[in-house]
Backbone as a printed PyTorch tensor [residue, N CA C, xyz], in Angstrom:
tensor([[[168.0550, -59.9200, -45.8590],
         [166.7980, -59.5120, -45.2750],
         [166.2400, -58.3600, -46.0950]],

        [[164.9610, -58.4820, -46.4420],
         [164.2660, -57.4530, -47.1900],
         [163.1790, -56.8870, -46.2860]],

        [[163.0490, -55.5780, -46.2380],
         [162.0460, -54.9710, -45.3690],
         [160.8220, -54.5810, -46.1800]],

        [[159.6580, -55.0160, -45.7340],
         [158.3850, -54.6420, -46.3390],
         [157.5600, -53.9580, -45.2520]],

        [[157.4500, -52.6690, -45.3000],
         [156.7020, -51.9540, -44.2770],
         [157.4600, -51.9710, -42.9630]],

        [[156.7390, -52.2400, -41.8760],
         [157.3900, -52.2330, -40.5680],
         [157.9480, -53.5870, -40.1740]],

        [[157.5600, -54.6630, -40.9020],
         [158.0440, -55.9930, -40.5570],
         [159.1200, -56.4290, -41.5370]],

        [[160.2510, -56.9130, -41.0470],
         [161.2630, -57.4340, -41.9560],
         [160.8160, -58.7730, -42.5350]],

        [[161.2190, -59.0560, -43.7500],
         [160.9110, -60.3270, -44.3870],
         [162.1700, -61.1860, -44.3730]],

        [[162.0280, -62.3910, -43.8630],
         [163.1550, -63.3110, -43.7630],
         [162.9510, -64.4750, -44.7090]],

        [[164.0250, -64.9920, -45.2110],
         [163.9920, -66.2750, -45.8810],
         [164.7220, -67.2170, -44.9610]],

        [[163.9880, -68.1430, -44.3820],
         [164.5810, -69.0940, -43.4580],
         [165.3020, -70.1600, -44.2520]],

        [[166.4420, -70.5420, -43.7740],
         [167.2010, -71.5590, -44.4770],
         [167.5680, -72.6840, -43.5440]],

        [[167.6860, -73.8440, -44.1240],
         [168.1550, -75.0250, -43.4180],
         [169.4040, -75.4570, -44.1720]],

        [[170.5280, -74.9210, -43.7550],
         [171.7390, -75.1320, -44.5160],
         [171.7050, -74.2460, -45.7400]],

        [[171.6800, -74.8500, -46.9330],
         [171.7180, -74.0710, -48.1620],
         [170.3450, -73.9010, -48.8120]],

        [[169.3320, -74.6770, -48.3770],
         [168.0420, -74.5850, -49.0530],
         [167.0560, -73.7270, -48.2580]],

        [[166.3260, -72.8250, -48.9200],
         [165.3220, -72.0370, -48.2120],
         [164.1400, -72.9110, -47.8080]],

        [[163.6020, -72.6960, -46.6040],
         [162.4730, -73.5060, -46.1570],
         [161.2000, -72.6980, -45.9810]],

        [[161.2730, -71.3820, -45.9470],
         [160.0580, -70.5700, -45.8270],
         [160.3770, -69.1340, -46.1560]],

        [[159.3580, -68.4120, -46.5740],
         [159.5340, -66.9840, -46.7890],
         [159.0630, -66.2330, -45.5510]],

        [[158.8340, -64.9510, -45.6610],
         [158.5340, -64.1240, -44.5130],
         [157.1080, -64.1590, -44.0060]],

        [[156.2650, -65.0880, -44.4650],
         [154.8760, -65.1160, -44.0230],
         [154.7190, -65.3800, -42.5340]],

        [[155.6750, -66.0360, -41.9290],
         [155.5680, -66.3750, -40.5040],
         [156.5400, -65.5820, -39.6400]],

        [[157.1230, -64.5300, -40.1880],
         [158.1780, -63.8200, -39.4740],
         [157.7470, -63.2390, -38.1410]],

        [[156.5300, -62.7770, -38.0260],
         [156.0840, -62.1470, -36.7810],
         [155.1510, -63.0440, -35.9830]],

        [[155.0470, -64.3230, -36.3400],
         [154.1040, -65.1930, -35.6300],
         [154.4530, -65.3330, -34.1560]],

        [[155.7330, -65.2760, -33.8280],
         [156.0900, -65.3880, -32.4090],
         [155.5840, -64.1970, -31.6130]],

        [[155.4990, -63.0260, -32.2380],
         [154.9350, -61.8650, -31.5420],
         [153.4190, -61.9960, -31.4020]],

        [[152.7700, -62.4880, -32.4510],
         [151.3220, -62.6360, -32.4110],
         [150.8910, -63.7020, -31.4130]],

        [[151.7180, -64.7010, -31.1640],
         [151.3440, -65.7720, -30.2430],
         [151.3760, -65.3180, -28.7850]],

        [[151.8860, -64.1470, -28.5280],
         [151.8260, -63.5970, -27.1680],
         [150.3640, -63.3010, -26.8060]],

        [[149.5630, -62.9090, -27.7870],
         [148.1630, -62.5590, -27.5240],
         [147.3610, -63.7600, -26.9970]],

        [[147.3800, -64.9380, -27.6520],
         [146.6410, -66.0730, -27.0860],
         [147.1620, -66.4820, -25.7070]],

        [[148.4720, -66.3830, -25.5060],
         [149.0340, -66.7090, -24.1900],
         [148.4250, -65.8150, -23.1160]],

        [[148.3760, -64.5170, -23.3790],
         [147.8180, -63.5750, -22.4030],
         [146.3160, -63.7840, -22.2180]],

        [[145.5900, -64.0600, -23.3050],
         [144.1520, -64.2970, -23.2060],
         [143.8750, -65.4980, -22.3070]],

        [[144.6170, -66.5690, -22.4950],
         [144.4150, -67.7680, -21.6750],
         [144.7840, -67.4880, -20.2150]],

        [[145.8960, -66.8040, -19.9880],
         [146.3040, -66.5280, -18.6110],
         [145.3040, -65.6330, -17.8940]],

        [[144.7940, -64.6340, -18.5810],
         [143.7870, -63.7480, -17.9840],
         [142.4820, -64.5110, -17.7710]],

        [[142.1160, -65.3390, -18.7580],
         [140.8610, -66.0830, -18.6700],
         [140.8180, -67.0710, -17.5280]],

        [[141.9110, -67.7440, -17.2630],
         [141.8960, -68.7950, -16.2420],
         [142.3300, -68.2830, -14.8660]],

        [[142.7160, -67.0320, -14.7950],
         [143.2580, -66.4790, -13.5490],
         [142.3260, -66.7200, -12.3600]],

        [[141.0290, -66.4170, -12.5050],
         [140.1110, -66.5240, -11.3650],
         [139.8070, -67.9640, -10.9770]],

        [[140.1120, -68.9150, -11.8490],
         [139.8960, -70.3220, -11.5260],
         [141.1090, -70.9130, -10.8260]],

        [[142.2820, -70.6570, -11.3550],
         [143.4760, -71.3560, -10.8810],
         [144.1250, -70.7050,  -9.6580]],

        [[144.4380, -69.4440,  -9.7330],
         [145.2700, -68.8160,  -8.7080],
         [144.6110, -68.6470,  -7.3490]],

        [[143.3290, -68.2760,  -7.2410],
         [142.7540, -68.1560,  -5.8910],
         [142.7330, -69.4780,  -5.1140]],

        [[142.6850, -70.6080,  -5.8010],
         [142.6380, -71.9170,  -5.1460],
         [143.9310, -72.6980,  -5.3620]],

        [[145.0290, -71.9960,  -5.5530],
         [146.3030, -72.6520,  -5.8660],
         [146.6350, -73.7560,  -4.8700]],

        [[146.4910, -73.4840,  -3.5820],
         [146.8820, -74.4480,  -2.5470],
         [145.9490, -75.6530,  -2.4800]],

        [[144.7190, -75.5170,  -2.9420],
         [143.7650, -76.6260,  -2.8440],
         [143.5250, -77.3450,  -4.1680]],

        [[144.1030, -76.8680,  -5.2590],
         [143.9470, -77.5520,  -6.5480],
         [144.5880, -78.9260,  -6.5010]],

        [[144.0220, -79.8640,  -7.2590],
         [144.5780, -81.2100,  -7.3370],
         [145.8430, -81.2020,  -8.1900]],

        [[146.6150, -82.2550,  -8.0740],
         [147.8500, -82.3380,  -8.8570],
         [147.5480, -82.3640, -10.3490]],

        [[146.4000, -82.9570, -10.7580],
         [146.0440, -82.9800, -12.1820],
         [145.8520, -81.5650, -12.7180]],

        [[145.2210, -80.7080, -11.9200],
         [144.9980, -79.3310, -12.3490],
         [146.3190, -78.5890, -12.4520]],

        [[147.2150, -78.7960, -11.4680],
         [148.5320, -78.1440, -11.5280],
         [149.3160, -78.5850, -12.7580]],

        [[149.3690, -79.8860, -12.9930],
         [150.1180, -80.4060, -14.1450],
         [149.5250, -79.8690, -15.4480]],

        [[148.2060, -79.8810, -15.5360],
         [147.5730, -79.4130, -16.7710],
         [147.7990, -77.9110, -16.9710]],

        [[147.6230, -77.1340, -15.9270],
         [147.8120, -75.6850, -16.0420],
         [149.2360, -75.3600, -16.4990]],

        [[150.2180, -75.9470, -15.8380],
         [151.6020, -75.6000, -16.1690],
         [152.0370, -76.1680, -17.5130]],

        [[151.5390, -77.3340, -17.8890],
         [151.9070, -77.8680, -19.2080],
         [151.2770, -77.0330, -20.3260]],

        [[150.0350, -76.5930, -20.1480],
         [149.4130, -75.7330, -21.1600],
         [150.1290, -74.3810, -21.2170]],

        [[150.4940, -73.8300, -20.0630],
         [151.2380, -72.5620, -20.0500],
         [152.5710, -72.7020, -20.7660]],

        [[153.2730, -73.8080, -20.5090],
         [154.5340, -74.0530, -21.2310],
         [154.2960, -74.2060, -22.7260]],

        [[153.1700, -74.8300, -23.0990],
         [152.8550, -74.9900, -24.5200],
         [152.7410, -73.6290, -25.2070]],

        [[152.0160, -72.7140, -24.5630],
         [151.8730, -71.3740, -25.1490],
         [153.2140, -70.6500, -25.2100]],

        [[154.0660, -70.8630, -24.2220],
         [155.4070, -70.2600, -24.2860],
         [156.2170, -70.8620, -25.4370]],

        [[156.0420, -72.1670, -25.6720],
         [156.7120, -72.7890, -26.8250],
         [156.1870, -72.2450, -28.1530]],

        [[154.8900, -71.9080, -28.1770],
         [154.3250, -71.3250, -29.4010],
         [154.8820, -69.9270, -29.6720]],

        [[155.4950, -69.3290, -28.6770],
         [156.2060, -68.0570, -28.8650],
         [157.6660, -68.3210, -29.1990]],

        [[158.2890, -69.2330, -28.4550],
         [159.7200, -69.5010, -28.6150],
         [160.0550, -70.1650, -29.9520]],

        [[159.2800, -71.1560, -30.3540],
         [159.6290, -71.9240, -31.5470],
         [159.6590, -71.0880, -32.8320]],

        [[158.6560, -70.2640, -33.1130],
         [158.7590, -69.4230, -34.3120],
         [159.9230, -68.4320, -34.2100]],

        [[160.1980, -67.9530, -33.0050],
         [161.3320, -67.0420, -32.8170],
         [162.6360, -67.7350, -33.2070]],

        [[162.8330, -68.9610, -32.7270],
         [164.0530, -69.7010, -33.0740],
         [164.1450, -69.9280, -34.5820]],

        [[163.0110, -70.2580, -35.2070],
         [163.0190, -70.5070, -36.6560],
         [163.3260, -69.2320, -37.4280]],

        [[162.6980, -68.1260, -37.0400],
         [162.9150, -66.8540, -37.7390],
         [164.3600, -66.3940, -37.5970]],

        [[164.9430, -66.6400, -36.4580],
         [166.3300, -66.2380, -36.2230],
         [167.3340, -67.2250, -36.8180]],

        [[166.8340, -68.2750, -37.4800],
         [167.7100, -69.2260, -38.1560],
         [168.3650, -70.2400, -37.2400]],

        [[167.8440, -70.4220, -36.0490],
         [168.4120, -71.3720, -35.0830],
         [167.6600, -72.6980, -35.1690]],

        [[167.7110, -73.3130, -36.3480],
         [166.9480, -74.5240, -36.6010],
         [167.3860, -75.7180, -35.7510]],

        [[168.6660, -75.9210, -35.4660],
         [169.0070, -77.0430, -34.5680],
         [168.3540, -76.8850, -33.1880]],

        [[168.3490, -75.6740, -32.6580],
         [167.6830, -75.4340, -31.3660],
         [166.1760, -75.6230, -31.4970]],

        [[165.6190, -75.1670, -32.6090],
         [164.1910, -75.3160, -32.8770],
         [163.8130, -76.7980, -32.8630]],

        [[164.6090, -77.6270, -33.4960],
         [164.3110, -79.0660, -33.5450],
         [164.4350, -79.7140, -32.1710]],

        [[165.4480, -79.3340, -31.4190],
         [165.6380, -79.8990, -30.0750],
         [164.4760, -79.5250, -29.1600]],

        [[164.1030, -78.2560, -29.1610],
         [162.9770, -77.8020, -28.3390],
         [161.6820, -78.4410, -28.8390]],

        [[161.5780, -78.6730, -30.1510],
         [160.3950, -79.2960, -30.7240],
         [160.1580, -80.7010, -30.2100]],

        [[161.2220, -81.4530, -29.9950],
         [161.0750, -82.8090, -29.4330],
         [160.4550, -82.7180, -28.0420]],

        [[160.9460, -81.7940, -27.2280],
         [160.3560, -81.5650, -25.9070],
         [158.8930, -81.1490, -26.0550]],

        [[158.6050, -80.3110, -27.0360],
         [157.2450, -79.8350, -27.2570],
         [156.2760, -80.9490, -27.5880]],

        [[156.6980, -81.9010, -28.3860],
         [155.7950, -82.9970, -28.7140],
         [155.5470, -83.8970, -27.5080]],

        [[156.5430, -84.0630, -26.6590],
         [156.3250, -84.7940, -25.4010],
         [155.3790, -84.0110, -24.4870]],

        [[155.5650, -82.7100, -24.4420],
         [154.6900, -81.8420, -23.6470],
         [153.2520, -81.9190, -24.1530]],

        [[153.0710, -81.9570, -25.4630],
         [151.7230, -82.0620, -26.0450],
         [151.0380, -83.3410, -25.5680]],

        [[151.7810, -84.4300, -25.4980],
         [151.2130, -85.6750, -24.9630],
         [150.7690, -85.5050, -23.5210]],

        [[151.5570, -84.7810, -22.7310],
         [151.1840, -84.5130, -21.3470],
         [149.9320, -83.6610, -21.2480]],

        [[149.7830, -82.7080, -22.1500],
         [148.5810, -81.8690, -22.1670],
         [147.3520, -82.7190, -22.4700]],

        [[147.4760, -83.6020, -23.4350],
         [146.3450, -84.4580, -23.8100],
         [145.9770, -85.3840, -22.6570]],

        [[146.9610, -86.0400, -22.0600],
         [146.6730, -86.9690, -20.9600],
         [146.1080, -86.2510, -19.7450]],

        [[146.7040, -85.1230, -19.3830],
         [146.1930, -84.4020, -18.2120],
         [144.8230, -83.8020, -18.5060]],

        [[144.5920, -83.3470, -19.7250],
         [143.2790, -82.8200, -20.0930],
         [142.2090, -83.9000, -20.0440]],

        [[142.5330, -85.0870, -20.5300],
         [141.5720, -86.1890, -20.4790],
         [141.2870, -86.6030, -19.0350]],

        [[142.2980, -86.5360, -18.1710],
         [142.0820, -86.9240, -16.7730],
         [141.1690, -85.9440, -16.0430]],

        [[141.0460, -84.7200, -16.5410],
         [140.1880, -83.7230, -15.9010],
         [138.7340, -83.7880, -16.3730]],

        [[138.4520, -84.5760, -17.3880],
         [137.0860, -84.6410, -17.9050],
         [136.1010, -85.2400, -16.9050]],

        [[136.5930, -86.0130, -15.9490],
         [135.6870, -86.6120, -14.9670],
         [135.0460, -85.5690, -14.0510]],

        [[135.5890, -84.3570, -14.0170],
         [134.9980, -83.2840, -13.2180],
         [133.5470, -83.0550, -13.6470]],

        [[133.2890, -83.0730, -14.9440],
         [131.9400, -82.8090, -15.4460],
         [130.9840, -83.9430, -15.1240]],

        [[131.4910, -85.1670, -15.1050],
         [130.6400, -86.2940, -14.7200],
         [130.2670, -86.1890, -13.2420]],

        [[131.2110, -85.7800, -12.4060],
         [130.9320, -85.6050, -10.9700],
         [129.9310, -84.4690, -10.7510]],

        [[130.0900, -83.3770, -11.4970],
         [129.1570, -82.2610, -11.3610],
         [127.7580, -82.6500, -11.8300]],

        [[127.6820, -83.4210, -12.9070],
         [126.3770, -83.8670, -13.3980],
         [125.7200, -84.8110, -12.3910]],

        [[126.5160, -85.6780, -11.7660],
         [125.9750, -86.6140, -10.7750],
         [125.4920, -85.8850,  -9.5240]],

        [[126.1300, -84.7670,  -9.1970],
         [125.7610, -84.0050,  -8.0010],
         [124.7100, -82.9380,  -8.2920]],

        [[124.1760, -82.9320,  -9.4720],
         [123.2080, -81.9020,  -9.8780],
         [121.9410, -81.9770,  -9.0290]],

        [[121.5150, -80.8320,  -8.5340],
         [120.2640, -80.7140,  -7.7750],
         [119.3630, -79.7550,  -8.5620]],

        [[118.2110, -80.2220,  -9.0490],
         [117.3760, -79.3860,  -9.9140],
         [116.9810, -78.0270,  -9.3430]],

        [[116.7560, -77.9000,  -8.0690],
         [116.3150, -76.6230,  -7.5150],
         [117.4390, -75.6390,  -7.2180]],

        [[118.6570, -76.0980,  -7.2480],
         [119.8040, -75.2520,  -6.9100],
         [120.1520, -74.3190,  -8.0720]],

        [[120.5310, -73.0670,  -7.7670],
         [120.9380, -72.1590,  -8.8570],
         [122.1670, -72.7030,  -9.5860]],

        [[122.2040, -72.4620, -10.8510],
         [123.3390, -72.8990, -11.6550],
         [122.8640, -73.4710, -12.9720]],

        [[123.7970, -73.9320, -13.7650],
         [123.4300, -74.4410, -15.0950],
         [122.6990, -75.7770, -15.0000]],

        [[121.9270, -76.1150, -16.0320],
         [121.2580, -77.4240, -16.0580],
         [122.2800, -78.5410, -16.2590]],

        [[121.8690, -79.7610, -15.9730],
         [122.7690, -80.9090, -16.0770],
         [123.3030, -81.0700, -17.5030]],

        [[122.5100, -80.6900, -18.5000],
         [122.9710, -80.8020, -19.8900],
         [124.2090, -79.9350, -20.1490]],

        [[124.3640, -78.8540, -19.3870],
         [125.5390, -78.0030, -19.5290],
         [126.8210, -78.7870, -19.2530]],

        [[126.7880, -79.6130, -18.2060],
         [127.9840, -80.3690, -17.8410],
         [128.3400, -81.4030, -18.9070]],

        [[127.3240, -82.0820, -19.4350],
         [127.5830, -83.0580, -20.5030],
         [128.0460, -82.3610, -21.7820]],

        [[127.4680, -81.2080, -22.0700],
         [127.9000, -80.4430, -23.2430],
         [129.3280, -79.9560, -23.1070]],

        [[129.6830, -79.4950, -21.9090],
         [131.0520, -79.0470, -21.6710],
         [132.0300, -80.2050, -21.7950]],

        [[131.6490, -81.3640, -21.2650],
         [132.4960, -82.5500, -21.3900],
         [132.7370, -82.8750, -22.8580]],

        [[131.6840, -82.8360, -23.6640],
         [131.8110, -83.1460, -25.0950],
         [132.7020, -82.1270, -25.8010]],

        [[132.5050, -80.8450, -25.5170],
         [133.3040, -79.8010, -26.1690],
         [134.7720, -79.9230, -25.7750]],

        [[135.0450, -80.1570, -24.5010],
         [136.4410, -80.2630, -24.0730],
         [137.0960, -81.5330, -24.6090]],

        [[136.3410, -82.6150, -24.6980],
         [136.8820, -83.8340, -25.3010],
         [137.2350, -83.5760, -26.7660]],

        [[136.3270, -82.9200, -27.4860],
         [136.5960, -82.6140, -28.9000],
         [137.7670, -81.6310, -29.0450]],

        [[137.9270, -80.7300, -28.0890],
         [139.0820, -79.8200, -28.1130],
         [140.3820, -80.6030, -27.9900]],

        [[140.3900, -81.5970, -27.1130],
         [141.5950, -82.4240, -26.9490],
         [141.8620, -83.2560, -28.2130]],

        [[140.8020, -83.7710, -28.8220],
         [140.9570, -84.5400, -30.0670],
         [141.4970, -83.6340, -31.1710]],

        [[140.9470, -82.4180, -31.2790],
         [141.4300, -81.4740, -32.2970],
         [142.8790, -81.0860, -32.0340]],

        [[143.2330, -80.8850, -30.7690],
         [144.6120, -80.5770, -30.4050],
         [145.5320, -81.7280, -30.8110]],

        [[145.1340, -82.9590, -30.4860],
         [145.9410, -84.1330, -30.8470],
         [146.0790, -84.2480, -32.3650]],

        [[145.0020, -83.9610, -33.0940],
         [145.0410, -84.0120, -34.5590],
         [146.0200, -82.9650, -35.1000]],

        [[145.9670, -81.7520, -34.5490],
         [146.8780, -80.6940, -35.0030],
         [148.3320, -81.0690, -34.7330]],

        [[148.5890, -81.6580, -33.5850],
         [149.9580, -82.0750, -33.2610],
         [150.4110, -83.1750, -34.2240]],

        [[149.5250, -84.1290, -34.4760],
         [149.8550, -85.2160, -35.4110],
         [150.1500, -84.6600, -36.7990]],

        [[149.2970, -83.7400, -37.2680],
         [149.5250, -83.1500, -38.5890],
         [150.8330, -82.3520, -38.6240]],

        [[151.1570, -81.6680, -37.5270],
         [152.4140, -80.9090, -37.5230],
         [153.6220, -81.8350, -37.5600]],

        [[153.5070, -82.9980, -36.9320],
         [154.6000, -83.9780, -37.0000],
         [154.7150, -84.5220, -38.4210]],

        [[153.5790, -84.8590, -39.0250],
         [153.5970, -85.3990, -40.3870],
         [154.1380, -84.3860, -41.3990]],

        [[153.9330, -83.0900, -41.1240],
         [154.3730, -82.0370, -42.0450],
         [155.5950, -81.2920, -41.5130]],

        [[156.4020, -81.9420, -40.7040],
         [157.5520, -81.2480, -40.1070],
         [158.5740, -80.7910, -41.1410]],

        [[158.5810, -81.3830, -42.3080],
         [159.5100, -80.9730, -43.3650],
         [158.9430, -79.8650, -44.2420]],

        [[157.6490, -79.5820, -44.0930],
         [156.9850, -78.5100, -44.8510],
         [156.7430, -77.3750, -43.8730]],

        [[157.6260, -76.4240, -43.8670],
         [157.6860, -75.4090, -42.8190],
         [156.3570, -74.7010, -42.5700]],

        [[155.7200, -74.2060, -43.6260],
         [154.4880, -73.4370, -43.4290],
         [153.3410, -74.2990, -42.9100]],

        [[153.1680, -75.4940, -43.4620],
         [152.1070, -76.3700, -42.9560],
         [152.3700, -76.7620, -41.5090]],

        [[153.6080, -77.0900, -41.2110],
         [153.9960, -77.4460, -39.8480],
         [153.6750, -76.3090, -38.8830]],

        [[154.0630, -75.1080, -39.2390],
         [153.8500, -73.9780, -38.3320],
         [152.3710, -73.6460, -38.1740]],

        [[151.5940, -73.7240, -39.2470],
         [150.1760, -73.3960, -39.1230],
         [149.4210, -74.4090, -38.2920]],

        [[149.7670, -75.6760, -38.3850],
         [149.1140, -76.6720, -37.5370],
         [149.4280, -76.4130, -36.0720]],

        [[150.6500, -76.0070, -35.7830],
         [151.0000, -75.7330, -34.3910],
         [150.3260, -74.4620, -33.8830]],

        [[150.2130, -73.4590, -34.7200],
         [149.4940, -72.2460, -34.3230],
         [148.0310, -72.5990, -34.0280]],

        [[147.4260, -73.4200, -34.8710],
         [146.0430, -73.8440, -34.6320],
         [145.9070, -74.6000, -33.3140]],

        [[146.9140, -75.3560, -32.9440],
         [146.8390, -76.1180, -31.6880],
         [146.6040, -75.2040, -30.4900]],

        [[147.1730, -74.0200, -30.5190],
         [146.9680, -73.0810, -29.4280],
         [145.5410, -72.5990, -29.3280]],

        [[144.8600, -72.5030, -30.4480],
         [143.4780, -72.0510, -30.4350],
         [142.5080, -73.1720, -30.0810]],

        [[142.8840, -74.4190, -30.3680],
         [142.0200, -75.5490, -30.0090],
         [141.9120, -75.7050, -28.4900]],

        [[142.9540, -75.3610, -27.7630],
         [142.9210, -75.5560, -26.3070],
         [142.6310, -74.2610, -25.5520]],

        [[142.2470, -73.2210, -26.2590],
         [141.9660, -71.9430, -25.6030],
         [140.5910, -71.9290, -24.9250]],

        [[139.5790, -72.4800, -25.5480],
         [138.2110, -72.3940, -25.0260],
         [138.0460, -73.0070, -23.6370]],

        [[138.5960, -74.1800, -23.3540],
         [138.4390, -74.7180, -21.9990],
         [139.0000, -73.7930, -20.9210]],

        [[140.1230, -73.1730, -21.1830],
         [140.7000, -72.2590, -20.1900],
         [139.8000, -71.0520, -19.9790]],

        [[139.2510, -70.5370, -21.0430],
         [138.3590, -69.3870, -20.9150],
         [137.0650, -69.7620, -20.1940]],

        [[136.5410, -70.9380, -20.4850],
         [135.3240, -71.3920, -19.8180],
         [135.5290, -71.6110, -18.3370]],

        [[136.6380, -72.2250, -17.9740],
         [136.9140, -72.4340, -16.5530],
         [137.1000, -71.1070, -15.8360]],

        [[137.7610, -70.1940, -16.4910],
         [137.9560, -68.8880, -15.8700],
         [136.6480, -68.1500, -15.6920]],

        [[135.7700, -68.2480, -16.6900],
         [134.4960, -67.5510, -16.6020],
         [133.6440, -68.1130, -15.4680]],

        [[133.5720, -69.4480, -15.3580],
         [132.7380, -70.0500, -14.3330],
         [133.4620, -70.2230, -13.0090]],

        [[134.7570, -69.9500, -12.9920],
         [135.4840, -69.9790, -11.7290],
         [135.4040, -68.6580, -11.0040]],

        [[134.7870, -67.6740, -11.6420],
         [134.6840, -66.3440, -11.0500],
         [133.7400, -66.3570,  -9.8570]],

        [[134.1900, -65.8310,  -8.7270],
         [133.3160, -65.8110,  -7.5550],
         [132.1000, -64.9100,  -7.7340]],

        [[132.0980, -64.0350,  -8.7350],
         [130.9640, -63.1480,  -8.9370],
         [129.8020, -63.8210,  -9.6610]],

        [[130.0270, -64.9950, -10.2350],
         [128.9620, -65.7080, -10.9230],
         [128.2790, -66.6840,  -9.9750]],

        [[126.9760, -66.9360, -10.1460],
         [126.2660, -67.8190,  -9.2170],
         [126.7300, -69.2640,  -9.2760]],

        [[127.3720, -69.6770, -10.3620],
         [127.8160, -71.0470, -10.5020],
         [128.9020, -71.3610,  -9.4960]],

        [[129.7650, -70.3940,  -9.2530],
         [130.8660, -70.6020,  -8.3030],
         [131.9810, -71.4370,  -8.8890]],

        [[132.8890, -71.8090,  -8.0490],
         [134.0590, -72.5770,  -8.4740],
         [133.6800, -74.0340,  -8.6850]],

        [[134.1950, -74.6420,  -9.7690],
         [133.9310, -76.0470, -10.0590],
         [134.8130, -76.8570,  -9.1680]]])
């Protein structure tokens, strides 16, 4: 281990061959920030209505939360040289990613229902907002699926694999922040 400044530099190895240098050594610490941003952002949407949320919302919330925890755990395991554990947890992670995509797609009908129930004189966003949100969230799920696919294809190239997975966390951040913003009881839109 070589120390550069306050962060140690690691050379990760898989048996006898090095697989990465220290560029990703602190990524597990940095991934705590997106996890907290998402949890704070969605707090006013999810937790006040915990008992009345549908099962799709519960499954999606907890699978996305687990995903962000994996984005912290997986780089930690790799940096600490626990590659067999990293690979085992990674298999679970790819199954979890499929659950995030399926549960996210199942929630897109919320925007169609809101658009159908739109009343022009009522306070709130125009009907185009709901269709725009549906499009953005659909594209977020497609981008997330693409990042997961690329990380699987590049699983032997440590840096490419890790960067695609880090990007996956940012692709699914906006929907959580949007729901939290419009789930706030202080806004005229109210809870979706």
